[in-house]
C-alpha positions, 0 to 999 in steps of 0.5 A: 082868215084864222080863228083863235080863242082868247086863251089860246092867243094869250098863250101863243101871242108872239107866234101868231103876231110873227105869222101875221107879220110874215104872211099877212092876212088877219086873225079873228079872236073869239070869246066863247066861240063869238068873234070879238076882235080882228087883228091885221098887220099895220099898213101905213096906207096911202098918204094925204098927198096921194089921196087928194092929188086929183083934186089939187088946185081944183077946189075954189072958195070965194074971197068973201067966204074965206074972210067971212066971220063964223064966230056966231056958229061956234058955241061959247063954252 
């Protein structure tokens, strides 16, 4: 984990970004010595299908619950 001040980041932003893209990790940006931002490379992560694959076809809802009117639960603005 690397720390850098806002002013240093502003002057060398593209260098820091390239480094994060290539090596990964995270960059902590400080303001007067206090951490204010954490910059990490973007990761697409796990898709919805992958996250819920173990639950697929296991959830059950009664027919009554599926057709029940819930309009009274929602405010009319």
